[in-house]
C-alpha positions as CSV (number, residue, x, y, z in Angstrom):
1,M,0.9,-9.7,49.3
2,C,-1.3,-6.9,48.0
3,L,-3.1,-4.5,50.3
4,R,-6.5,-5.2,48.8
5,C,-6.0,-9.0,49.4
6,E,-5.0,-8.3,53.0
7,L,-8.1,-6.1,53.6
8,E,-10.4,-8.7,52.0
9,R,-8.9,-11.4,54.3
10,Q,-9.6,-9.1,57.3
11,K,-13.2,-8.7,56.2
12,Q,-13.7,-12.4,55.9
13,G,-11.9,-13.1,59.2
14,T,-9.4,-15.5,57.6
15,M,-6.3,-13.7,58.8
16,R,-3.6,-15.9,60.4
17,L,-3.3,-15.1,64.0
18,G,0.1,-14.2,65.4
19,I,1.4,-15.5,68.7
20,G,0.4,-12.3,70.5
21,A,-3.2,-12.5,69.2
22,A,-3.4,-16.2,70.1
23,I,-2.2,-15.4,73.7
24,G,-4.7,-12.5,73.9
25,L,-7.5,-14.8,72.8
26,A,-6.4,-17.5,75.3
27,L,-6.5,-14.9,78.1
28,I,-10.0,-13.9,77.1
29,F,-11.0,-17.6,77.1
30,V,-9.6,-18.1,80.6
31,Y,-11.4,-14.9,81.8
32,R,-14.7,-16.2,80.3
33,H,-14.4,-19.6,82.0
34,S,-13.1,-18.4,85.4
35,L,-13.4,-14.9,86.7
36,S,-16.5,-14.0,84.6
37,L,-18.4,-16.9,86.3
38,F,-17.8,-15.4,89.7
39,L,-18.4,-11.7,88.7
40,G,-21.6,-12.6,86.9
41,R,-22.6,-11.7,83.4
42,T,-23.6,-8.1,83.6
43,C,-22.3,-6.5,80.4
44,R,-24.3,-3.6,79.2
45,Y,-23.8,-4.4,75.5
46,A,-24.5,-7.1,73.0
47,P,-22.2,-8.8,72.1
48,T,-20.5,-8.9,75.5
49,C,-17.2,-7.0,76.0
50,S,-15.2,-10.3,75.9
51,E,-16.9,-11.4,72.7
52,Y,-16.4,-8.0,71.2
53,T,-12.7,-7.9,72.1
54,S,-12.2,-11.5,70.9
55,T,-13.7,-10.6,67.5
56,A,-11.7,-7.4,67.2
57,I,-8.5,-9.2,67.9
58,R,-9.4,-11.9,65.3
59,R,-10.2,-9.2,62.8
60,Y,-7.5,-6.6,63.4
61,G,-4.8,-8.4,65.3
62,L,-3.6,-7.9,68.9
63,W,-2.4,-4.3,68.7
64,A,-5.3,-2.6,66.9
65,G,-8.0,-5.1,68.0
66,G,-6.8,-4.9,71.6
67,W,-7.2,-1.1,71.6
68,V,-10.7,-1.4,70.0
69,G,-11.6,-3.8,72.7
70,L,-10.1,-1.7,75.5
71,A,-12.2,1.3,74.3
72,R,-15.3,-0.9,74.5
73,I,-14.4,-2.1,78.0
74,M,-13.9,1.4,79.2
75,R,-17.4,2.4,77.9
76,C,-18.9,-0.5,79.9
77,R,-19.4,1.5,83.1
78,P,-22.3,3.0,85.1
79,G,-23.6,6.0,83.2
80,G,-22.0,4.8,79.9
81,A,-23.7,3.7,76.7
82,S,-25.4,0.4,76.3
83,G,-27.2,-1.7,73.6
84,F,-26.2,-3.4,70.4
85,D,-22.6,-2.5,69.5
86,P,-20.9,-4.7,66.9
87,V,-17.2,-4.6,66.1
88,P,-16.7,-2.0,63.3
89,E,-16.2,-3.3,59.8
90,T,-13.1,-1.2,59.3
91,L,-10.6,0.6,61.5
92,P,-10.9,4.4,61.7
93,A,-8.8,6.2,59.1
94,E,-7.1,8.3,61.8
95,G,-5.8,5.2,63.6
96,R,-2.1,4.6,63.5
97,W,0.2,2.1,65.2
98,Y,2.0,4.9,67.0
99,A,-1.3,6.5,68.2
100,P,-3.3,3.3,69.0
101,W,-5.9,5.1,71.2
102,R,-7.4,6.4,67.9
103,Y,-8.5,2.9,66.9
104,G,-11.2,2.8,69.6
105,D,-14.5,4.6,69.9
106,W,-14.3,5.8,73.5
107,R,-17.8,7.5,73.6
108,G,-20.3,5.1,72.2
109,A,-22.1,7.7,70.2
110,Q,-22.5,5.3,67.3
111,I,-24.9,3.1,69.1
112,D,-28.5,3.2,67.9
113,P,-30.6,4.8,70.7
114,T,-33.4,2.3,70.1
115,T,-31.2,-0.6,71.2
116,R,-30.1,1.1,74.5
117,L,-31.1,-0.2,77.9
118,G,-34.0,1.7,79.5
119,G,-33.5,4.6,81.9
120,E,-30.6,6.3,80.0
121,D,-30.3,9.7,78.3
C-alpha cells in the first residue's frame, strides 16, 4: 500500500483497528461506563480526555495514539491548561516509534487562550 493512501485513510478515520487498538478502546469504554461515573465528569478540556484518547487511538493506532492520549491526560491536572483541544490532524514530525513521548504535546501551549477556563494565567 502506498504511503499517501495510508495517510489519507488516517485523515478519514477509516483505518482498520488492530487487536491492541480494539482492546485499548474497550478499556476506555469500560472506564467511561464504570469508574468515570463514580469519579464524576470533571475534565478540564473539550473533548474529554477519554474521548480525545479514543479518537487518537482510532486515528493513529494504539502506540502513537496512546502516547498522544497519555500526554493529554497528564495535562489534565490542577494548574494545567484547559479549554478546547482537539486531536491533532497529523502526528509531530519528530515523533518516532522508538521515542514515543515525542508524539504527545505535554504542555498545552497550542490551546487558544480564549477557550480556556476562567481564573488561569
